[in-house]
GUKETOR-778068 format. One record per residue (C-alpha): x, y, z; residue number from 1. Coordinates in pm, whole numbers, plus 50000, padded with zeros to 5 digits. Layout:
<sites>
<site u="X" v="Y" w="Z" minu="NUM"/>
...
</sites>
This chain:
<sites>
<site u="50000" v="50002" w="50001" minu="1"/>
<site u="50157" v="50323" w="49885" minu="2"/>
<site u="49987" v="50665" w="49918" minu="3"/>
<site u="50047" v="50995" w="49752" minu="4"/>
<site u="50007" v="51275" w="50005" minu="5"/>
<site u="49951" v="51632" w="49876" minu="6"/>
<site u="49947" v="51950" w="50082" minu="7"/>
<site u="49984" v="52324" w="50036" minu="8"/>
<site u="50223" v="52389" w="50320" minu="9"/>
<site u="50455" v="52223" w="50565" minu="10"/>
<site u="50507" v="52535" w="50774" minu="11"/>
<site u="50368" v="52534" w="51131" minu="12"/>
<site u="50270" v="52900" w="51109" minu="13"/>
<site u="49967" v="52789" w="50907" minu="14"/>
<site u="49690" v="52562" w="51030" minu="15"/>
<site u="49717" v="52353" w="50717" minu="16"/>
<site u="50090" v="52321" w="50785" minu="17"/>
<site u="50051" v="52211" w="51146" minu="18"/>
<site u="49797" v="51949" w="51041" minu="19"/>
<site u="50005" v="51819" w="50754" minu="20"/>
<site u="50330" v="51799" w="50952" minu="21"/>
<site u="50166" v="51621" w="51248" minu="22"/>
<site u="49971" v="51370" w="51043" minu="23"/>
<site u="50253" v="51286" w="50798" minu="24"/>
<site u="50501" v="51225" w="51078" minu="25"/>
<site u="50251" v="51001" w="51257" minu="26"/>
<site u="50177" v="50807" w="50935" minu="27"/>
<site u="50549" v="50759" w="50886" minu="28"/>
<site u="50581" v="50622" w="51240" minu="29"/>
<site u="50311" v="50371" w="51156" minu="30"/>
<site u="50510" v="50253" w="50858" minu="31"/>
<site u="50307" v="50401" w="50574" minu="32"/>
<site u="50489" v="50395" w="50239" minu="33"/>
<site u="50423" v="50728" w="50071" minu="34"/>
<site u="50526" v="50994" w="49825" minu="35"/>
<site u="50480" v="51360" w="49919" minu="36"/>
<site u="50396" v="51664" w="49707" minu="37"/>
<site u="50412" v="52017" w="49852" minu="38"/>
<site u="50546" v="52363" w="49759" minu="39"/>
<site u="50915" v="52362" w="49844" minu="40"/>
<site u="50909" v="52726" w="49948" minu="41"/>
<site u="50657" v="52651" w="50224" minu="42"/>
<site u="50837" v="52356" w="50381" minu="43"/>
<site u="50989" v="52435" w="50722" minu="44"/>
<site u="50989" v="52075" w="50847" minu="45"/>
<site u="51348" v="51970" w="50776" minu="46"/>
<site u="51284" v="51598" w="50819" minu="47"/>
<site u="51004" v="51609" w="50558" minu="48"/>
<site u="51204" v="51832" w="50322" minu="49"/>
<site u="51476" v="51570" w="50311" minu="50"/>
<site u="51246" v="51285" w="50209" minu="51"/>
<site u="51369" v="51135" w="49881" minu="52"/>
<site u="51018" v="51103" w="49742" minu="53"/>
<site u="50925" v="51465" w="49805" minu="54"/>
<site u="50802" v="51630" w="49487" minu="55"/>
<site u="50673" v="51979" w="49417" minu="56"/>
<site u="50336" v="52136" w="49347" minu="57"/>
<site u="50260" v="52505" w="49313" minu="58"/>
<site u="50110" v="52677" w="49617" minu="59"/>
<site u="49743" v="52759" w="49621" minu="60"/>
<site u="49796" v="53016" w="49896" minu="61"/>
<site u="50089" v="53207" w="49748" minu="62"/>
<site u="50099" v="53124" w="49374" minu="63"/>
<site u="49789" v="52988" w="49204" minu="64"/>
<site u="49472" v="53099" w="49381" minu="65"/>
<site u="49261" v="53072" w="49067" minu="66"/>
<site u="49126" v="52716" w="49051" minu="67"/>
<site u="49169" v="52666" w="48673" minu="68"/>
<site u="49537" v="52763" w="48706" minu="69"/>
<site u="49575" v="52538" w="49009" minu="70"/>
<site u="49431" v="52247" w="48818" minu="71"/>
<site u="49635" v="52316" w="48501" minu="72"/>
<site u="49962" v="52351" w="48693" minu="73"/>
<site u="49925" v="52056" w="48925" minu="74"/>
<site u="49712" v="51785" w="48761" minu="75"/>
<site u="50009" v="51666" w="48550" minu="76"/>
<site u="50237" v="51660" w="48855" minu="77"/>
<site u="49988" v="51456" w="49054" minu="78"/>
<site u="49932" v="51219" w="48761" minu="79"/>
<site u="50306" v="51154" w="48730" minu="80"/>
<site u="50352" v="51103" w="49102" minu="81"/>
<site u="50055" v="50865" w="49115" minu="82"/>
<site u="50205" v="50619" w="48868" minu="83"/>
<site u="50366" v="50416" w="49148" minu="84"/>
<site u="50103" v="50492" w="49417" minu="85"/>
<site u="49776" v="50319" w="49495" minu="86"/>
<site u="49575" v="50623" w="49608" minu="87"/>
<site u="49604" v="50995" w="49675" minu="88"/>
<site u="49516" v="51177" w="49993" minu="89"/>
<site u="49483" v="51557" w="49963" minu="90"/>
<site u="49559" v="51702" w="50309" minu="91"/>
<site u="49431" v="52045" w="50204" minu="92"/>
<site u="49108" v="52097" w="50009" minu="93"/>
<site u="49214" v="52285" w="49692" minu="94"/>
<site u="49439" v="52006" w="49567" minu="95"/>
<site u="49139" v="51775" w="49548" minu="96"/>
<site u="49057" v="51956" w="49222" minu="97"/>
<site u="49373" v="51867" w="49025" minu="98"/>
<site u="49376" v="51530" w="49198" minu="99"/>
<site u="49024" v="51453" w="49078" minu="100"/>
<site u="49137" v="51524" w="48724" minu="101"/>
<site u="49453" v="51318" w="48751" minu="102"/>
<site u="49352" v="51024" w="48964" minu="103"/>
<site u="49185" v="50806" w="48702" minu="104"/>
<site u="49036" v="50503" w="48870" minu="105"/>
<site u="49256" v="50517" w="49180" minu="106"/>
<site u="49097" v="50619" w="49514" minu="107"/>
<site u="49088" v="50986" w="49612" minu="108"/>
<site u="49066" v="51091" w="49979" minu="109"/>
<site u="49033" v="51454" w="50097" minu="110"/>
<site u="49075" v="51619" w="50437" minu="111"/>
<site u="48824" v="51901" w="50491" minu="112"/>
<site u="48934" v="52175" w="50733" minu="113"/>
<site u="48718" v="52484" w="50746" minu="114"/>
<site u="48664" v="52783" w="50522" minu="115"/>
<site u="48800" v="52627" w="50204" minu="116"/>
<site u="48587" v="52318" w="50256" minu="117"/>
<site u="48258" v="52504" w="50262" minu="118"/>
<site u="48280" v="52859" w="50123" minu="119"/>
<site u="48332" v="52759" w="49754" minu="120"/>
<site u="47978" v="52625" w="49740" minu="121"/>
<site u="47843" v="52979" w="49773" minu="122"/>
<site u="48068" v="53110" w="49495" minu="123"/>
<site u="47942" v="53035" w="49140" minu="124"/>
<site u="48289" v="53026" w="48984" minu="125"/>
<site u="48433" v="52791" w="49243" minu="126"/>
<site u="48135" v="52565" w="49310" minu="127"/>
<site u="48165" v="52344" w="48993" minu="128"/>
<site u="48529" v="52265" w="49069" minu="129"/>
<site u="48453" v="52155" w="49424" minu="130"/>
<site u="48147" v="51961" w="49313" minu="131"/>
<site u="48375" v="51771" w="49074" minu="132"/>
<site u="48633" v="51698" w="49345" minu="133"/>
<site u="48392" v="51600" w="49624" minu="134"/>
<site u="48178" v="51380" w="49399" minu="135"/>
<site u="48488" v="51198" w="49276" minu="136"/>
<site u="48629" v="51148" w="49629" minu="137"/>
<site u="48605" v="50801" w="49782" minu="138"/>
<site u="48641" v="50947" w="50131" minu="139"/>
<site u="48595" v="51295" w="50282" minu="140"/>
<site u="48754" v="51354" w="50623" minu="141"/>
<site u="48616" v="51667" w="50802" minu="142"/>
<site u="48837" v="51758" w="51098" minu="143"/>
<site u="48531" v="51819" w="51314" minu="144"/>
<site u="48159" v="51760" w="51330" minu="145"/>
<site u="48125" v="52137" w="51311" minu="146"/>
<site u="48279" v="52135" w="50961" minu="147"/>
<site u="48072" v="51829" w="50869" minu="148"/>
<site u="47747" v="52004" w="50961" minu="149"/>
<site u="47832" v="52298" w="50733" minu="150"/>
<site u="47890" v="52080" w="50427" minu="151"/>
<site u="47612" v="52057" w="50166" minu="152"/>
<site u="47384" v="51772" w="50267" minu="153"/>
<site u="47474" v="51568" w="49959" minu="154"/>
<site u="47829" v="51528" w="50090" minu="155"/>
<site u="47730" v="51410" w="50438" minu="156"/>
<site u="47695" v="51034" w="50439" minu="157"/>
<site u="47876" v="50701" w="50434" minu="158"/>
<site u="48177" v="50844" w="50246" minu="159"/>
<site u="48230" v="51109" w="50515" minu="160"/>
<site u="48416" v="51034" w="50838" minu="161"/>
<site u="48525" v="51288" w="51098" minu="162"/>
<site u="48894" v="51247" w="51183" minu="163"/>
<site u="49000" v="51513" w="51433" minu="164"/>
<site u="49337" v="51676" w="51467" minu="165"/>
<site u="49605" v="51549" w="51701" minu="166"/>
<site u="49866" v="51709" w="51922" minu="167"/>
<site u="50233" v="51643" w="51981" minu="168"/>
<site u="50149" v="51582" w="52345" minu="169"/>
<site u="50501" v="51536" w="52473" minu="170"/>
<site u="50622" v="51860" w="52321" minu="171"/>
<site u="50363" v="52068" w="52507" minu="172"/>
<site u="50388" v="51888" w="52840" minu="173"/>
<site u="50481" v="52130" w="53116" minu="174"/>
<site u="50781" v="51923" w="53213" minu="175"/>
<site u="50947" v="51661" w="52993" minu="176"/>
<site u="51173" v="51401" w="53153" minu="177"/>
<site u="51507" v="51556" w="53245" minu="178"/>
<site u="51408" v="51910" w="53140" minu="179"/>
<site u="51369" v="52205" w="53378" minu="180"/>
<site u="51033" v="52365" w="53438" minu="181"/>
<site u="51004" v="52700" w="53260" minu="182"/>
<site u="51041" v="52996" w="53492" minu="183"/>
<site u="50716" v="53166" w="53595" minu="184"/>
<site u="50632" v="53508" w="53450" minu="185"/>
<site u="50644" v="53821" w="53661" minu="186"/>
<site u="50270" v="53870" w="53625" minu="187"/>
<site u="49995" v="53620" w="53541" minu="188"/>
<site u="49879" v="53646" w="53183" minu="189"/>
<site u="49603" v="53524" w="52957" minu="190"/>
<site u="49719" v="53392" w="52621" minu="191"/>
<site u="49584" v="53382" w="52266" minu="192"/>
<site u="49770" v="53229" w="51973" minu="193"/>
<site u="49684" v="53291" w="51612" minu="194"/>
<site u="49711" v="53543" w="51330" minu="195"/>
<site u="49567" v="53885" w="51407" minu="196"/>
<site u="49259" v="53880" w="51185" minu="197"/>
<site u="48894" v="53955" w="51254" minu="198"/>
<site u="48792" v="53590" w="51234" minu="199"/>
<site u="49001" v="53516" w="51545" minu="200"/>
<site u="48779" v="53744" w="51752" minu="201"/>
<site u="49050" v="53953" w="51921" minu="202"/>
<site u="48812" v="54248" w="51935" minu="203"/>
<site u="48593" v="54031" w="52162" minu="204"/>
<site u="48871" v="53906" w="52388" minu="205"/>
<site u="48991" v="54263" w="52436" minu="206"/>
<site u="48644" v="54372" w="52549" minu="207"/>
<site u="48638" v="54078" w="52792" minu="208"/>
<site u="48990" v="54147" w="52913" minu="209"/>
<site u="48902" v="54508" w="53001" minu="210"/>
<site u="48652" v="54362" w="53251" minu="211"/>
<site u="48908" v="54113" w="53381" minu="212"/>
<site u="49163" v="54388" w="53425" minu="213"/>
<site u="48917" v="54597" w="53621" minu="214"/>
<site u="48888" v="54317" w="53879" minu="215"/>
<site u="49242" v="54190" w="53856" minu="216"/>
<site u="49482" v="54476" w="53768" minu="217"/>
<site u="49781" v="54241" w="53808" minu="218"/>
<site u="49681" v="54030" w="53505" minu="219"/>
<site u="49810" v="54089" w="53152" minu="220"/>
<site u="49693" v="53964" w="52808" minu="221"/>
<site u="49948" v="53834" w="52556" minu="222"/>
<site u="49864" v="53781" w="52191" minu="223"/>
<site u="50105" v="53571" w="51977" minu="224"/>
<site u="50050" v="53596" w="51606" minu="225"/>
<site u="50153" v="53790" w="51304" minu="226"/>
<site u="49923" v="53959" w="51056" minu="227"/>
<site u="49878" v="54045" w="50692" minu="228"/>
<site u="49578" v="54258" w="50776" minu="229"/>
<site u="49733" v="54591" w="50873" minu="230"/>
<site u="49394" v="54760" w="50884" minu="231"/>
<site u="49258" v="54522" w="51149" minu="232"/>
<site u="49583" v="54543" w="51339" minu="233"/>
<site u="49540" v="54921" w="51352" minu="234"/>
<site u="49184" v="54874" w="51479" minu="235"/>
<site u="49307" v="54643" w="51754" minu="236"/>
<site u="49577" v="54889" w="51857" minu="237"/>
<site u="49319" v="55170" w="51868" minu="238"/>
<site u="49082" v="54949" w="52071" minu="239"/>
<site u="49362" v="54882" w="52324" minu="240"/>
<site u="49407" v="55255" w="52366" minu="241"/>
<site u="49033" v="55327" w="52388" minu="242"/>
<site u="48994" v="55060" w="52661" minu="243"/>
<site u="49289" v="55201" w="52855" minu="244"/>
<site u="49482" v="54875" w="52824" minu="245"/>
<site u="49818" v="55019" w="52718" minu="246"/>
<site u="50091" v="54826" w="52894" minu="247"/>
<site u="49852" v="54547" w="52987" minu="248"/>
<site u="49827" v="54392" w="52641" minu="249"/>
<site u="50135" v="54261" w="52461" minu="250"/>
<site u="50123" v="54204" w="52086" minu="251"/>
<site u="50408" v="53960" w="52039" minu="252"/>
<site u="50389" v="53915" w="51663" minu="253"/>
<site u="50506" v="53590" w="51501" minu="254"/>
<site u="50692" v="53365" w="51742" minu="255"/>
<site u="50894" v="53047" w="51712" minu="256"/>
<site u="50749" v="52706" w="51790" minu="257"/>
<site u="50976" v="52686" w="52097" minu="258"/>
<site u="50850" v="53020" w="52224" minu="259"/>
<site u="50489" v="52912" w="52166" minu="260"/>
<site u="50541" v="52604" w="52383" minu="261"/>
<site u="50697" v="52819" w="52657" minu="262"/>
<site u="50402" v="53061" w="52651" minu="263"/>
<site u="50149" v="52777" w="52680" minu="264"/>
<site u="50341" v="52642" w="52981" minu="265"/>
<site u="50357" v="52982" w="53152" minu="266"/>
<site u="50013" v="53131" w="53091" minu="267"/>
<site u="49737" v="53127" w="53350" minu="268"/>
<site u="49481" v="53020" w="53092" minu="269"/>
<site u="49426" v="53018" w="52715" minu="270"/>
<site u="49134" v="53187" w="52542" minu="271"/>
<site u="49024" v="53254" w="52187" minu="272"/>
<site u="48676" v="53372" w="52085" minu="273"/>
<site u="48661" v="53334" w="51704" minu="274"/>
<site u="48367" v="53447" w="51497" minu="275"/>
<site u="48238" v="53354" w="51150" minu="276"/>
<site u="48325" v="53620" w="50899" minu="277"/>
<site u="48204" v="53597" w="50537" minu="278"/>
<site u="48182" v="53217" w="50570" minu="279"/>
<site u="48530" v="53200" w="50720" minu="280"/>
<site u="48527" v="53000" w="51041" minu="281"/>
<site u="48733" v="52806" w="51291" minu="282"/>
<site u="48684" v="52440" w="51210" minu="283"/>
<site u="48846" v="52283" w="51512" minu="284"/>
<site u="49084" v="52513" w="51699" minu="285"/>
<site u="49397" v="52308" w="51743" minu="286"/>
<site u="49539" v="52578" w="51970" minu="287"/>
<site u="49290" v="52480" w="52237" minu="288"/>
<site u="49426" v="52127" w="52249" minu="289"/>
<site u="49784" v="52255" w="52246" minu="290"/>
<site u="49705" v="52461" w="52556" minu="291"/>
<site u="49534" v="52163" w="52717" minu="292"/>
<site u="49835" v="51947" w="52641" minu="293"/>
<site u="50037" v="52198" w="52844" minu="294"/>
<site u="49792" v="52149" w="53131" minu="295"/>
<site u="49610" v="52483" w="53094" minu="296"/>
<site u="49233" v="52546" w="53103" minu="297"/>
<site u="49078" v="52697" w="52793" minu="298"/>
<site u="48796" v="52932" w="52702" minu="299"/>
<site u="48642" v="52917" w="52355" minu="300"/>
<site u="48340" v="53032" w="52157" minu="301"/>
<site u="48005" v="52863" w="52110" minu="302"/>
<site u="47895" v="52782" w="51754" minu="303"/>
<site u="48255" v="52729" w="51636" minu="304"/>
<site u="48484" v="52430" w="51612" minu="305"/>
<site u="48586" v="52497" w="51971" minu="306"/>
<site u="48279" v="52295" w="52070" minu="307"/>
<site u="48472" v="51985" w="51969" minu="308"/>
<site u="48780" v="52073" w="52171" minu="309"/>
<site u="48606" v="52190" w="52489" minu="310"/>
<site u="48374" v="52000" w="52723" minu="311"/>
<site u="48211" v="52292" w="52905" minu="312"/>
<site u="48297" v="52283" w="53274" minu="313"/>
<site u="48546" v="52001" w="53232" minu="314"/>
<site u="48860" v="52114" w="53048" minu="315"/>
<site u="48740" v="52468" w="52990" minu="316"/>
<site u="48443" v="52695" w="52923" minu="317"/>
<site u="48235" v="52778" w="52613" minu="318"/>
<site u="48087" v="53127" w="52595" minu="319"/>
<site u="47920" v="53346" w="52339" minu="320"/>
<site u="48197" v="53535" w="52160" minu="321"/>
<site u="47993" v="53855" w="52163" minu="322"/>
<site u="47929" v="53840" w="52541" minu="323"/>
<site u="48234" v="53997" w="52709" minu="324"/>
<site u="48072" v="53968" w="53050" minu="325"/>
<site u="48045" v="53588" w="53019" minu="326"/>
<site u="48401" v="53555" w="52890" minu="327"/>
<site u="48532" v="53774" w="53171" minu="328"/>
<site u="48342" v="53575" w="53434" minu="329"/>
<site u="48488" v="53251" w="53304" minu="330"/>
<site u="48841" v="53393" w="53307" minu="331"/>
<site u="48802" v="53538" w="53658" minu="332"/>
<site u="48659" v="53210" w="53789" minu="333"/>
<site u="48980" v="53039" w="53680" minu="334"/>
<site u="49216" v="53317" w="53787" minu="335"/>
<site u="49063" v="53335" w="54132" minu="336"/>
<site u="49048" v="52962" w="54183" minu="337"/>
<site u="49391" v="52813" w="54094" minu="338"/>
<site u="49287" v="52470" w="54220" minu="339"/>
<site u="48992" v="52462" w="53978" minu="340"/>
<site u="49211" v="52587" w="53695" minu="341"/>
<site u="49459" v="52307" w="53767" minu="342"/>
<site u="49186" v="52042" w="53770" minu="343"/>
<site u="49055" v="52168" w="53436" minu="344"/>
<site u="49405" v="52172" w="53292" minu="345"/>
<site u="49459" v="51809" w="53395" minu="346"/>
<site u="49120" v="51717" w="53241" minu="347"/>
<site u="49246" v="51878" w="52922" minu="348"/>
<site u="49559" v="51660" w="52924" minu="349"/>
<site u="49333" v="51353" w="52932" minu="350"/>
<site u="49106" v="51480" w="52656" minu="351"/>
<site u="49363" v="51568" w="52390" minu="352"/>
<site u="49448" v="51301" w="52134" minu="353"/>
<site u="49795" v="51236" w="51991" minu="354"/>
<site u="49858" v="51246" w="51618" minu="355"/>
<site u="49905" v="50868" w="51628" minu="356"/>
<site u="49530" v="50829" w="51688" minu="357"/>
<site u="49447" v="51031" w="51374" minu="358"/>
<site u="49706" v="50831" w="51178" minu="359"/>
<site u="49559" v="50499" w="51297" minu="360"/>
<site u="49213" v="50605" w="51175" minu="361"/>
<site u="49360" v="50714" w="50842" minu="362"/>
<site u="49545" v="50385" w="50796" minu="363"/>
<site u="49221" v="50193" w="50849" minu="364"/>
<site u="49054" v="50405" w="50584" minu="365"/>
<site u="49338" v="50360" w="50338" minu="366"/>
<site u="49302" v="49981" w="50378" minu="367"/>
<site u="48926" v="50007" w="50339" minu="368"/>
<site u="48930" v="50197" w="50007" minu="369"/>
<site u="49208" v="49971" w="49874" minu="370"/>
<site u="49020" v="49656" w="49974" minu="371"/>
<site u="49274" v="49534" w="50227" minu="372"/>
<site u="49214" v="49397" w="50578" minu="373"/>
<site u="49106" v="49649" w="50839" minu="374"/>
<site u="49234" v="49565" w="51185" minu="375"/>
<site u="49021" v="49714" w="51461" minu="376"/>
<site u="49180" v="50035" w="51586" minu="377"/>
<site u="49164" v="50051" w="51968" minu="378"/>
<site u="49066" v="50415" w="51999" minu="379"/>
<site u="48840" v="50579" w="52252" minu="380"/>
<site u="48575" v="50783" w="52071" minu="381"/>
<site u="48706" v="51138" w="52022" minu="382"/>
<site u="48441" v="51408" w="52014" minu="383"/>
<site u="48545" v="51642" w="51738" minu="384"/>
<site u="48280" v="51908" w="51765" minu="385"/>
</sites>
C-alpha cells in the first residue's frame, strides 16, 4: 500500500501546515509507504524536506489561487507522482481539484478543514470545481463535526468520516523528563495564539479582558500571532488605547514554535473567541488542544469548532463570543480559583488526542478503500465538535 500525500504547506505558522506535519510524521511512524507533494518554498519541516520522494506542486495560497490555474499547473504533477502509488490523499482541500482530474480510477481521499471546505459552494465560479472533486472522492475527512454540519447535505453520508486533529502531546507537556520547568512570569497572563485577523475574535477578547483587568489589575493579556491585515491590526491597537489597556496587552507578533510552547506552559489560561466572517470560520481550533496538552484550562466560543475541543465545565468553558461579561466571568473564575484551573488543565491533558490516533484512523481508511484487511483500531471515541 503506497499513498500519495498532497498538501499546500509544511510550515507550522499555518493551520494547514501544522495539520500536515503532524499527520505525515504520525503516518510515517506507523510505517506508511508514501510519496509527498508540497510547495518547496513553504516547507519548514526539515525531516520532511529531506524525504527522497518529496516532489513539488505550486502553492494555492501564494501562487495559484485561481482554481483553473491550480488544476492546470498541478494535475500533470499529481498524475506523474501517482504512477507508482495506489491512492492519493489531499491534506488540504484545493488540491482535490487537480487530483480529481489526475487520479483516474485510483481512490481519492480529501481532508476538509474549514473555510475552504465550505465557502466555495456559495461562489458560482468555484462551486463546479469543488462539486467535481467532492463527487469523485472516495472518502471525505472533516476535521470536526462542526465542519461536517456545514457541508452541503449531499456530501454528508457514508463516504464522510470525521477524523479530528492530533497534538504532539510530549512537546507541550509542562515538564518533559530531564528538562527544567520554565520559569514563571512576573505577572499572570492570559494567552491567545493565532494570526491577528477579525475571524480570530480579538476584538471580543479585548472587551472581555478590560473587565478582567478591572477586577484583577495584576493580570496581563498576551497575543502571539503575526498579521497580513494591517487595517485590522490598527483597529486592535486603537481598541487597546480606547479601553485604557496600554501596557497590559502585549502584541508579540510571530513567534517560534519553541516560544509558543513556553508561553502555553507559563500562561494562567488560554482563550480565543473566534467568529464567523464571510463564511470563514474556525473548524476545530487546534490551539485549544495545544494549551490543554500543556495542562492549561481553555475558554472558547460557542457555535465554532471549539465545541469539539472543549467540554464545558470539564477542560474549559464555552461562551458566546459577543458576550464579554460571560468571557470575563469565566476567566476570573479560573484566575481566582487556581485549584479549579489546575483540575481543568489536567482534564484537558486527558482529553487531547495524539497524532498517532488520527494516523491510525487514516490507515484503517486507506486499507478500506484499497480493499485490504482492516484491523480494529483500539481508539476511545474522540468528540470532534
